[in-house]
Backbone bond lengths (Angstrom), bond angles and torsions (degrees), N, CA, C in turn:
res aa  C-N    CA-C-N  psi(-1)  N-CA   C-N-CA  omega(-1)  CA-C   N-CA-C  phi
1 M - - - 1.478 - - 1.537 108.92 -
2 P 1.330 117.83 127.27 1.470 118.55 177.61 1.530 110.85 -63.94
3 E 1.305 115.79 160.82 1.468 121.80 179.82 1.532 108.53 -68.54
4 L 1.346 116.28 122.06 1.474 119.90 -176.04 1.519 113.17 -69.41
5 T 1.351 115.91 -11.13 1.465 118.39 178.19 1.531 111.15 -95.22
6 D 1.336 116.80 -0.26 1.466 120.99 179.19 1.529 108.69 -75.08
7 L 1.330 115.73 115.32 1.463 121.00 -172.92 1.523 112.74 -58.51
8 S 1.338 117.27 -37.90 1.473 118.70 -179.51 1.535 109.92 -67.03
9 Y 1.347 116.98 -36.04 1.471 119.83 176.77 1.530 110.71 -67.24
10 V 1.329 116.85 -43.25 1.471 121.14 -179.83 1.533 109.85 -58.91
11 R 1.335 115.41 -45.52 1.477 119.52 179.59 1.524 111.56 -64.12
12 A 1.335 116.49 -42.71 1.472 120.82 -179.66 1.531 110.70 -64.60
13 L 1.341 115.57 -40.25 1.470 120.99 179.23 1.534 110.34 -62.66
14 C 1.335 115.64 -46.30 1.467 120.43 179.88 1.530 110.54 -62.31
15 E 1.335 115.57 -39.16 1.471 120.47 -179.58 1.528 110.27 -67.41
16 K 1.319 115.40 -43.17 1.468 121.38 -178.16 1.529 111.41 -56.83
17 Y 1.330 116.27 -40.16 1.465 120.24 -178.00 1.534 112.45 -102.39
18 D 1.335 115.23 14.31 1.470 120.96 179.16 1.532 110.66 51.16
19 F 1.342 114.15 46.19 1.462 120.75 -176.40 1.526 109.95 -103.55
20 A 1.336 115.85 120.24 1.475 120.22 175.46 1.519 107.64 -106.07
21 L 1.334 116.45 130.47 1.478 119.54 -179.70 1.516 110.14 -60.32
22 S 1.309 115.46 136.98 1.465 121.23 -175.53 1.518 112.05 -99.05
23 K 1.333 115.32 122.50 1.469 119.12 173.89 1.519 109.26 -67.43
24 G 1.336 116.04 -35.32 1.464 121.86 -179.22 1.512 112.84 -59.55
25 F 1.347 116.62 -33.99 1.468 120.27 178.25 1.530 111.09 -93.36
26 G 1.324 117.35 4.49 1.471 120.80 178.33 1.512 112.66 60.38
27 Q 1.340 117.39 42.97 1.462 120.30 -174.55 1.529 112.69 -85.55
28 N 1.326 115.36 117.58 1.461 123.05 172.49 1.518 106.08 -135.22
29 F 1.339 116.82 107.10 1.459 120.47 -176.44 1.530 110.51 -82.63
30 I 1.339 115.93 144.42 1.467 121.28 179.77 1.531 109.66 -74.13
31 V 1.353 116.40 126.20 1.473 119.77 176.62 1.535 111.64 -122.62
32 N 1.317 116.48 11.91 1.466 121.39 175.59 1.531 107.02 -100.66
33 P 1.356 118.06 109.71 1.474 119.97 -173.25 1.533 114.36 -61.74
34 G 1.338 117.27 -22.23 1.466 119.24 -179.66 1.515 113.31 -79.15
35 L 1.338 116.19 -12.69 1.464 119.67 -172.27 1.532 114.84 -76.04
36 P 1.347 119.67 -48.14 1.481 118.25 -178.89 1.535 113.97 -56.24
37 P 1.362 119.57 -46.51 1.470 118.01 178.07 1.528 112.60 -60.54
38 K 1.333 115.96 -35.94 1.467 120.63 -178.62 1.536 110.74 -67.54
39 I 1.342 116.07 -39.82 1.476 120.08 179.19 1.531 109.43 -65.65
40 V 1.352 116.08 -43.78 1.474 119.78 -178.66 1.531 110.26 -67.24
41 D 1.339 117.24 -37.79 1.477 120.69 174.44 1.529 109.66 -56.44
42 A 1.332 115.79 -46.03 1.479 120.91 -177.73 1.527 110.97 -63.21
43 S 1.343 116.41 -31.46 1.479 120.25 -177.42 1.525 111.75 -74.60
44 G 1.336 116.75 -24.24 1.466 120.51 178.97 1.516 114.82 74.23
45 V 1.349 118.38 13.66 1.475 118.53 -177.72 1.531 110.67 -78.62
46 D 1.333 114.17 150.59 1.466 120.35 175.75 1.535 107.94 -143.17
47 K 1.317 116.14 -168.07 1.468 121.60 -172.66 1.533 115.25 -60.91
48 R 1.336 117.15 -10.65 1.470 118.65 178.15 1.525 111.33 -82.52
49 Y 1.331 117.28 -19.76 1.463 121.84 -165.12 1.519 116.80 -90.55
50 G 1.341 113.15 145.50 1.455 121.28 163.27 1.518 105.90 -97.10
51 V 1.337 117.68 135.33 1.467 120.37 -178.03 1.521 110.48 -120.41
52 L 1.315 114.32 131.80 1.459 121.76 174.96 1.522 106.57 -101.54
53 E 1.338 115.53 122.29 1.466 120.63 178.85 1.527 108.65 -113.77
54 I 1.322 116.48 142.77 1.469 120.69 177.86 1.515 108.21 -116.72
55 G 1.330 116.19 121.93 1.458 120.32 179.61 1.517 112.93 74.06
56 P 1.350 118.30 69.80 1.474 120.32 -177.49 1.534 114.41 -69.83
57 G 1.345 117.21 -18.05 1.468 118.64 -175.91 1.509 109.64 63.39
58 I 1.352 117.33 -125.70 1.470 119.38 178.01 1.529 110.98 -97.87
59 G 1.347 116.62 8.69 1.466 119.28 172.39 1.519 115.99 97.12
60 V 1.330 118.19 16.89 1.472 120.64 -177.42 1.539 111.42 -62.36
61 L 1.323 116.20 -54.03 1.475 120.56 177.68 1.531 109.72 -72.33
62 T 1.330 115.85 -34.28 1.474 122.04 -178.13 1.527 111.74 -56.89
63 R 1.341 116.30 -45.68 1.479 120.22 -178.81 1.527 110.96 -63.03
64 E 1.319 116.43 -40.73 1.468 120.40 179.59 1.535 110.28 -65.86
65 L 1.341 116.02 -40.30 1.470 120.17 178.21 1.532 110.29 -64.11
66 A 1.336 115.87 -42.47 1.466 120.45 -178.04 1.533 111.58 -64.28
67 K 1.334 116.65 -30.54 1.472 120.70 177.52 1.524 110.75 -65.58
68 R 1.331 115.89 -33.18 1.472 119.44 -170.02 1.520 114.84 -103.63
69 A 1.350 117.08 -27.76 1.469 120.67 -174.12 1.530 111.21 -99.31
70 A 1.345 115.96 167.80 1.469 120.12 177.15 1.535 109.86 -71.14
71 K 1.341 115.80 -39.70 1.467 120.06 -176.79 1.520 109.44 -155.76
72 V 1.330 115.88 144.47 1.466 121.38 177.44 1.531 109.00 -125.75
73 V 1.324 115.73 126.32 1.469 120.84 173.94 1.532 106.64 -116.35
74 S 1.330 115.15 120.88 1.470 120.42 -176.72 1.525 110.10 -110.97
75 I 1.338 114.91 129.68 1.468 120.74 179.09 1.521 108.35 -100.54
76 E 1.319 116.18 123.75 1.468 121.06 -177.79 1.526 109.78 -131.66
77 V 1.323 116.93 134.22 1.466 121.56 -177.70 1.537 111.88 -93.53
78 D 1.347 117.13 -21.90 1.469 120.95 -174.70 1.528 110.52 -81.84
79 E 1.328 115.67 110.32 1.475 120.76 -174.96 1.529 112.84 -70.28
80 R 1.323 117.81 -6.82 1.468 120.38 179.29 1.531 112.02 -86.22
81 L 1.336 117.51 -12.46 1.471 119.86 -172.30 1.537 117.20 -83.61
82 P 1.349 120.29 -27.03 1.467 118.31 -176.15 1.536 116.40 -50.97
83 P 1.353 120.30 -41.61 1.474 117.49 178.85 1.535 113.11 -62.63
84 L 1.334 117.14 -35.46 1.471 120.21 178.44 1.524 109.70 -67.94
85 L 1.353 115.79 -42.96 1.469 120.01 -179.97 1.525 111.50 -67.95
86 A 1.329 116.82 -32.21 1.474 120.02 177.47 1.531 109.40 -61.26
87 E 1.332 116.28 -34.57 1.472 120.02 178.36 1.528 111.41 -77.96
88 T 1.335 116.95 -48.62 1.475 119.06 -174.05 1.529 112.87 -73.22
89 M 1.343 116.61 -26.01 1.471 119.95 -177.71 1.531 111.87 -104.04
90 A 1.330 117.23 12.45 1.470 121.29 -179.83 1.528 109.82 -56.91
91 G 1.333 115.04 133.09 1.470 119.83 177.54 1.524 114.25 83.28
92 V 1.330 117.29 -1.15 1.477 119.74 177.34 1.532 107.44 -93.82
93 D 1.339 115.99 103.25 1.479 120.11 -170.76 1.525 113.71 -78.18
94 N 1.328 117.57 -22.44 1.477 119.11 -174.10 1.532 111.19 -98.16
95 F 1.334 115.93 28.79 1.468 121.48 179.94 1.522 110.00 -121.32
96 K 1.336 115.44 138.67 1.468 119.96 175.70 1.525 108.87 -136.37
97 L 1.330 116.15 136.13 1.463 121.28 178.33 1.526 109.87 -101.91
98 V 1.328 116.22 132.10 1.470 121.48 175.13 1.526 106.60 -116.74
99 L 1.333 115.96 113.94 1.459 120.42 -177.04 1.527 109.52 -88.49
100 Q 1.324 115.26 92.29 1.472 121.55 -174.76 1.518 109.26 -154.06
101 D 1.334 114.79 166.84 1.460 121.26 170.71 1.531 106.57 -88.77
102 V 1.325 117.35 119.73 1.470 120.87 -175.15 1.534 112.09 -57.37
103 L 1.327 117.13 -29.34 1.470 119.74 -178.24 1.533 111.70 -73.88
104 K 1.349 116.56 -12.90 1.467 119.54 -177.70 1.530 113.07 -111.33
105 V 1.324 116.85 -5.22 1.470 120.36 -176.83 1.529 110.39 -81.21
106 D 1.336 116.06 145.22 1.470 120.63 170.90 1.533 106.17 -81.59
107 L 1.325 115.85 91.39 1.468 120.17 -172.83 1.528 112.68 -68.14
108 K 1.339 116.29 -32.36 1.482 119.00 178.92 1.534 109.66 -61.07
109 A 1.338 115.29 -46.31 1.470 120.28 -179.28 1.534 110.30 -65.60
110 L 1.326 116.69 -41.27 1.468 121.84 -179.70 1.530 110.58 -61.81
111 I 1.338 116.44 -45.10 1.469 120.59 -179.68 1.531 111.13 -64.82
112 A 1.345 116.04 -42.58 1.477 120.15 179.67 1.537 110.59 -61.99
113 Q 1.333 115.37 -38.47 1.467 120.76 -176.79 1.533 111.91 -74.96
114 E 1.331 116.57 -42.21 1.466 120.48 -171.83 1.526 115.13 -89.78
115 F 1.349 116.82 -27.58 1.466 119.50 -173.33 1.528 112.88 -125.40
116 P 1.342 118.89 50.33 1.476 118.76 -177.10 1.536 110.86 -61.99
117 G 1.331 115.10 130.73 1.470 120.05 175.21 1.523 115.82 72.23
118 M 1.350 117.56 7.08 1.476 119.26 -178.97 1.520 111.31 -108.07
119 P 1.337 117.61 147.44 1.469 117.45 166.85 1.535 107.44 -68.07
120 V 1.319 117.01 144.44 1.466 120.21 -174.86 1.524 110.78 -122.79
121 A 1.333 115.67 137.86 1.463 121.51 175.96 1.526 108.44 -130.31
122 V 1.340 115.98 151.67 1.465 121.13 173.01 1.528 106.70 -102.69
123 C 1.327 116.09 133.50 1.467 120.16 176.72 1.527 106.86 -141.95
124 A 1.339 117.22 124.62 1.459 118.75 -173.64 1.524 113.56 -160.05
125 N 1.330 114.09 149.36 1.461 121.81 167.13 1.529 103.12 -95.01
126 L 1.336 116.93 94.60 1.471 121.01 -169.41 1.529 112.59 -74.05
127 P 1.356 116.04 145.33 1.468 118.19 171.89 1.532 108.17 -63.00
128 Y 1.330 116.61 126.55 1.456 120.07 -169.28 1.520 114.87 -66.23
129 Y 1.332 116.51 -28.63 1.475 118.04 -174.48 1.523 111.86 -73.78
130 I 1.321 117.24 -12.29 1.466 119.07 -172.73 1.538 111.54 -131.33
131 T 1.332 115.44 24.43 1.478 120.82 -177.50 1.524 112.74 -54.38
132 S 1.337 117.09 -55.14 1.474 120.33 -173.29 1.526 113.11 -61.00
133 P 1.360 119.19 -48.84 1.475 117.97 179.43 1.533 113.01 -59.55
134 I 1.342 116.99 -37.50 1.472 119.16 -179.50 1.531 110.26 -68.26
135 V 1.327 116.67 -47.62 1.476 120.03 -179.82 1.529 110.29 -60.46
136 M 1.351 116.39 -42.25 1.469 119.63 -179.03 1.528 111.91 -66.15
137 K 1.330 116.66 -35.91 1.473 118.64 177.13 1.539 110.19 -67.32
138 L 1.333 116.39 -45.00 1.468 120.51 -178.79 1.528 111.73 -61.52
139 L 1.341 116.44 -36.77 1.469 119.81 179.54 1.530 111.69 -83.17
140 G 1.326 115.71 -45.87 1.466 121.11 -173.97 1.516 114.56 -68.85
141 D 1.349 116.66 -26.38 1.474 119.59 179.44 1.525 112.17 -76.19
142 R 1.356 116.11 -2.35 1.480 121.04 178.64 1.533 111.04 51.36
143 L 1.308 114.95 53.16 1.464 120.56 -176.89 1.531 110.63 -75.49
144 P 1.328 116.57 154.81 1.474 118.63 177.15 1.528 110.33 -78.58
145 I 1.343 116.18 64.61 1.463 120.63 179.07 1.530 108.97 -119.97
146 E 1.331 115.71 152.14 1.473 120.63 -178.91 1.512 112.15 -88.29
147 S 1.355 115.75 -36.74 1.462 118.48 -174.80 1.523 111.80 -157.95
148 L 1.329 114.65 162.42 1.471 122.66 173.15 1.520 106.21 -125.04
149 T 1.320 117.22 126.09 1.466 120.80 174.16 1.523 106.12 -122.23
150 V 1.341 116.27 113.37 1.464 119.17 -172.45 1.522 112.49 -131.13
151 M 1.337 114.04 142.03 1.460 121.60 172.52 1.520 106.50 -94.00
152 V 1.325 116.46 124.65 1.472 121.80 -178.85 1.538 108.59 -141.19
153 Q 1.325 117.00 176.11 1.464 119.70 173.29 1.518 108.47 -60.86
154 K 1.328 116.53 144.29 1.473 121.32 -178.00 1.534 111.50 -54.78
155 E 1.333 116.39 -40.12 1.469 120.38 -179.08 1.537 110.77 -62.38
156 A 1.348 116.01 -41.70 1.471 120.05 177.33 1.527 109.98 -68.34
157 A 1.334 116.25 -37.94 1.474 120.71 179.28 1.528 110.57 -61.22
158 D 1.349 115.72 -40.83 1.467 119.74 178.39 1.527 110.69 -58.77
159 R 1.334 115.48 -41.22 1.478 119.24 -179.65 1.531 111.20 -70.59
160 L 1.339 116.93 -40.26 1.472 120.36 -179.57 1.530 110.94 -65.00
161 A 1.337 115.82 -33.32 1.472 119.45 -175.26 1.533 113.52 -94.93
162 A 1.342 117.19 -8.49 1.478 119.56 -176.59 1.529 111.67 -69.16
163 A 1.326 115.14 140.78 1.467 119.48 177.69 1.525 109.34 -83.48
164 P 1.349 118.17 134.94 1.464 119.74 174.25 1.524 110.16 -55.99
165 G 1.328 115.82 142.59 1.458 119.48 -178.44 1.519 112.55 92.36
166 T 1.360 116.77 -0.40 1.469 120.17 176.40 1.526 108.87 -112.69
167 R 1.320 116.08 161.94 1.463 121.22 -173.34 1.536 113.25 -57.04
168 A 1.335 117.69 -35.08 1.471 120.52 -176.33 1.529 112.87 -79.28
169 S 1.330 117.60 -5.12 1.465 119.00 -172.99 1.520 112.52 -72.01
170 S 1.325 114.14 157.06 1.464 122.06 -177.73 1.526 107.17 -150.61
171 A 1.323 116.52 -176.62 1.470 119.38 179.50 1.527 110.67 -60.40
172 I 1.342 117.10 -40.20 1.476 118.92 -178.39 1.533 110.35 -70.19
173 S 1.346 117.76 -33.64 1.481 119.68 176.38 1.522 109.85 -59.82
174 C 1.338 115.28 -43.05 1.469 120.23 -179.36 1.527 111.02 -65.66
175 A 1.342 115.98 -42.03 1.469 119.46 -179.70 1.527 110.67 -64.93
176 V 1.341 116.80 -44.75 1.471 120.55 179.03 1.523 109.78 -60.67
177 S 1.331 116.25 -46.45 1.457 121.05 -176.64 1.538 112.34 -66.55
178 Y 1.318 116.17 -27.23 1.465 121.24 177.48 1.545 109.73 -64.82
179 Y 1.338 115.09 -42.34 1.473 120.31 -175.31 1.530 114.45 -94.63
180 A 1.342 116.62 -23.73 1.470 119.32 -168.34 1.526 112.01 -150.40
181 T 1.340 115.63 165.32 1.467 119.74 167.61 1.523 105.13 -101.56
182 S 1.332 117.46 135.61 1.463 118.91 -174.77 1.519 111.59 -123.26
183 K 1.346 113.98 152.37 1.457 119.42 -178.01 1.521 109.55 -147.55
184 M 1.333 115.64 132.04 1.460 120.85 173.38 1.527 107.57 -74.07
185 M 1.334 117.66 125.27 1.466 120.45 -175.01 1.532 112.68 -94.43
186 F 1.338 117.18 -51.38 1.468 121.35 178.61 1.521 109.59 -168.75
187 T 1.339 115.58 168.12 1.471 119.63 179.39 1.531 109.88 -110.91
188 A 1.332 115.49 163.67 1.470 121.32 178.16 1.528 108.71 -135.82
189 A 1.329 115.87 132.41 1.467 121.31 -177.27 1.528 110.89 -71.36
190 P 1.349 117.04 154.97 1.473 120.51 179.49 1.534 113.67 -52.96
191 G 1.343 116.88 -34.69 1.470 120.55 -178.84 1.519 114.34 -67.25
192 S 1.339 117.70 -5.58 1.475 121.23 177.69 1.525 111.30 -77.27
193 F 1.342 116.62 -5.95 1.470 120.82 -174.15 1.524 111.85 -127.42
194 Y 1.339 114.96 157.28 1.463 121.43 173.20 1.529 108.20 -129.66
195 P 1.335 118.97 124.99 1.465 124.87 -10.26 1.533 109.83 -67.71
196 A 1.350 116.84 155.00 1.467 120.60 -178.57 1.526 109.39 -68.88
197 P 1.355 117.73 123.82 1.470 118.85 175.89 1.536 109.35 -69.60
198 K 1.309 116.00 167.90 1.477 119.37 -178.79 1.530 111.70 -80.46
199 V 1.331 116.08 -9.64 1.467 119.81 -172.97 1.527 111.91 -124.65
200 T 1.332 115.38 162.73 1.467 122.10 173.93 1.531 108.48 -73.35
201 S 1.320 115.90 148.61 1.465 121.32 177.14 1.525 109.23 -110.36
202 A 1.320 116.17 167.05 1.468 119.18 178.99 1.522 109.92 -152.82
203 V 1.327 115.29 153.75 1.464 121.26 177.56 1.527 109.43 -105.15
204 V 1.328 114.74 129.29 1.467 121.57 177.27 1.530 108.32 -118.54
205 R 1.310 115.65 136.44 1.469 119.95 175.13 1.524 108.77 -111.92
206 M 1.331 115.96 129.17 1.466 121.62 178.50 1.528 108.98 -117.84
207 E 1.311 115.95 121.02 1.475 119.83 176.94 1.510 108.83 -98.40
208 I 1.323 115.80 124.12 1.461 120.44 -175.80 1.527 110.44 -68.14
209 R 1.329 115.74 130.94 1.471 120.15 176.70 1.537 109.16 -75.32
210 P 1.339 117.72 146.35 1.483 119.58 176.48 1.532 111.32 -62.07
211 T 1.337 116.52 -35.90 1.476 120.82 174.32 1.529 106.67 -136.72
212 P 1.353 117.90 153.43 1.467 119.55 -178.74 1.535 112.58 -54.93
213 A 1.323 115.32 155.87 1.472 121.93 -176.02 1.528 112.81 -62.13
214 V 1.342 116.25 -32.56 1.475 119.52 175.11 1.523 108.30 -131.54
215 Q 1.312 115.64 150.01 1.467 119.90 178.25 1.531 108.04 -94.27
216 V 1.319 116.91 119.26 1.470 120.33 177.18 1.529 108.29 -126.85
217 E 1.334 115.93 146.83 1.465 118.43 -177.66 1.514 111.71 -77.63
218 D 1.345 116.49 -38.45 1.458 120.69 -177.52 1.527 108.35 -117.44
219 E 1.343 114.65 92.39 1.468 120.74 -175.44 1.530 111.86 -63.81
220 E 1.326 115.41 -41.87 1.468 119.96 -178.95 1.534 110.52 -61.57
221 G 1.334 114.93 -44.62 1.468 120.49 178.52 1.518 111.76 -64.88
222 Y 1.332 115.62 -35.71 1.467 121.11 179.49 1.529 110.58 -62.74
223 F 1.336 115.81 -48.53 1.466 119.18 -179.20 1.525 111.94 -69.75
224 A 1.325 116.64 -31.65 1.476 119.80 175.87 1.528 109.37 -63.13
225 L 1.340 115.96 -39.83 1.469 121.66 178.49 1.541 110.53 -64.28
226 V 1.339 115.86 -46.05 1.474 120.78 -179.84 1.530 110.43 -62.61
227 R 1.341 116.16 -46.05 1.482 119.71 179.68 1.523 111.08 -61.29
228 A 1.334 116.10 -42.14 1.470 120.35 179.58 1.529 110.10 -62.54
229 A 1.325 116.58 -43.68 1.473 121.11 -177.54 1.525 111.47 -59.24
230 F 1.343 115.80 -38.51 1.468 119.92 -178.37 1.534 112.88 -94.05
231 G 1.322 115.36 0.93 1.472 119.56 -174.99 1.519 113.93 -66.59
232 Q 1.331 116.46 -24.12 1.468 120.51 -179.94 1.517 107.55 -134.72
233 R 1.308 114.91 91.18 1.468 122.20 -166.52 1.524 115.33 -53.39
234 R 1.317 118.38 -38.90 1.472 117.74 -172.61 1.524 113.33 -87.30
235 K 1.317 116.42 2.83 1.467 119.10 -179.12 1.530 110.50 -94.97
236 T 1.318 114.95 162.99 1.464 118.69 172.15 1.521 107.69 -69.90
237 A 1.338 116.73 161.94 1.466 120.44 179.34 1.528 109.87 -58.65
238 A 1.343 117.10 -39.97 1.472 120.80 -177.91 1.535 111.02 -60.88
239 N 1.329 117.16 -48.03 1.470 120.83 179.83 1.527 111.61 -63.31
240 A 1.326 115.44 -45.23 1.468 119.94 -177.11 1.534 111.62 -65.73
241 I 1.340 116.18 -43.07 1.478 120.21 -179.29 1.535 109.83 -66.59
242 A 1.321 116.89 -44.40 1.472 120.80 -179.96 1.526 110.03 -59.21
243 S 1.327 115.20 -46.56 1.464 120.40 -178.85 1.538 110.74 -68.46
244 G 1.342 117.04 -46.27 1.467 121.48 -176.22 1.513 114.27 -67.65
245 L 1.340 116.83 -33.93 1.470 120.21 -178.01 1.533 112.35 -101.61
246 G 1.348 115.38 0.06 1.479 119.59 179.47 1.519 112.09 63.54
247 M 1.338 116.96 42.14 1.469 121.41 -178.75 1.531 109.62 -113.33
248 P 1.335 117.68 154.93 1.469 119.09 176.36 1.532 110.07 -63.16
249 K 1.324 115.55 135.72 1.466 119.42 -176.71 1.532 111.86 -61.23
250 D 1.309 116.77 -36.52 1.476 120.16 -179.35 1.527 110.76 -58.55
251 A 1.341 115.29 -42.31 1.469 120.06 -177.85 1.534 109.99 -66.13
252 V 1.342 115.87 -40.18 1.473 120.10 -179.53 1.527 109.96 -67.64
253 T 1.326 116.28 -44.97 1.470 120.47 179.61 1.532 110.18 -60.07
254 A 1.329 115.98 -43.65 1.469 120.24 179.27 1.529 110.66 -60.76
255 A 1.343 116.48 -40.70 1.469 120.47 -179.19 1.532 110.54 -67.13
256 I 1.335 116.25 -40.98 1.471 120.09 179.73 1.534 109.93 -63.16
257 E 1.322 115.38 -42.14 1.475 118.97 179.09 1.533 111.44 -69.67
258 A 1.345 116.03 -38.01 1.476 120.14 178.51 1.530 110.64 -63.91
259 A 1.359 115.26 -29.72 1.469 119.44 179.08 1.526 111.34 -79.22
260 G 1.348 116.04 -4.89 1.462 119.67 175.20 1.518 115.56 100.17
261 F 1.357 117.02 18.12 1.470 119.65 -177.54 1.519 111.95 -117.32
262 D 1.331 114.37 158.94 1.458 121.08 175.37 1.535 108.06 -68.36
263 A 1.311 116.74 139.07 1.472 121.27 -178.29 1.525 112.11 -61.01
264 R 1.344 117.06 -22.19 1.471 119.96 -176.81 1.525 112.59 -95.19
265 I 1.337 118.55 9.91 1.472 121.18 -175.91 1.535 111.06 -60.61
266 R 1.331 115.04 144.15 1.474 121.05 178.30 1.535 108.98 -91.04
267 P 1.324 117.64 150.06 1.475 119.64 -177.13 1.525 113.79 -58.27
268 E 1.347 116.55 -36.93 1.481 117.71 -176.55 1.528 112.63 -69.43
269 A 1.338 117.32 -11.26 1.474 120.26 177.17 1.536 111.77 -85.90
270 L 1.338 116.47 -6.57 1.476 120.06 -175.39 1.529 111.59 -95.48
271 T 1.327 116.26 135.49 1.470 121.82 176.28 1.536 108.96 -89.45
272 L 1.329 115.83 175.97 1.474 120.24 177.72 1.533 110.61 -60.07
273 E 1.330 115.70 -41.40 1.475 120.56 179.39 1.534 110.37 -63.88
274 D 1.344 115.69 -38.82 1.470 120.13 179.74 1.528 110.84 -62.35
275 F 1.325 116.06 -44.00 1.470 119.51 179.18 1.535 110.58 -62.64
276 A 1.346 116.17 -37.24 1.472 120.13 178.64 1.532 110.29 -63.89
277 K 1.346 116.41 -39.86 1.474 120.24 178.29 1.530 110.98 -63.77
278 I 1.335 115.75 -42.14 1.474 119.71 -179.88 1.528 109.89 -66.55
279 Q 1.341 116.24 -40.08 1.472 119.60 178.32 1.530 110.33 -60.78
280 N 1.323 116.55 -43.80 1.476 120.27 179.03 1.523 110.96 -63.31
281 A 1.341 116.18 -41.04 1.467 120.32 -179.53 1.534 110.60 -65.68
282 L 1.338 116.15 -37.05 1.477 119.98 179.04 1.527 111.26 -68.06
283 A 1.341 115.64 -30.87 1.472 120.15 -176.06 1.532 111.95 -76.90
284 R 1.348 115.97 -17.07 1.471 118.71 -176.37 1.513 111.42 -71.00
């Protein structure tokens, strides 16, 4: 089998199947041979694991995962890719392709069916245009998975790995931190991909917490509060929450102060525990 990261092979393969890379699907195939082993190393998977991959492309990361894991199930939305994957993954018995939109799949049922009795990890070079919805589905569905190791745009990676209460934090940082502990593993230059994206990429590993970082009674309300707080970046938390939740500003300011904070506090200065205190104060 030729090296799947060999650019001339990738081009010939695409030509053979009349496959044009889709900007709409955010397709950037890995052409740096050192990258797939490094991503799999970061994921920590071994022969005990079932691995769920999202967006296999032509199978560059998929083949490396299949070498190391017990089984790999890859979810792909692009209906033009199966013939290419049939060629690149020929002879790999522990690989299965699921042609679906990951945002519409019942992942709990899929994991139960495909990986009985195995620890499960997610490892993927995610399509960049849809990083946040995919990560939020994987975390929010409370799947029986141990970790997520994903390659994303560096800017998105910074947000996924940022600690709540720090300047880089955002609504997605808070959501990730609620469900998992996250760590930036390494970056990858644009030339590691074909076509080369305009930005640097990075790998983030998220380890799922056994229980959420804070205990809240109304999870939906909690996340609505966090999203509202970050909905208007240059505003104070009080202004943003009042506007985002359609509440009188006086009531929000009073709740923020009752929770022990300055009325002018910015959302990025608030930790998960702080948001829980404000939510409780608002509920009184």
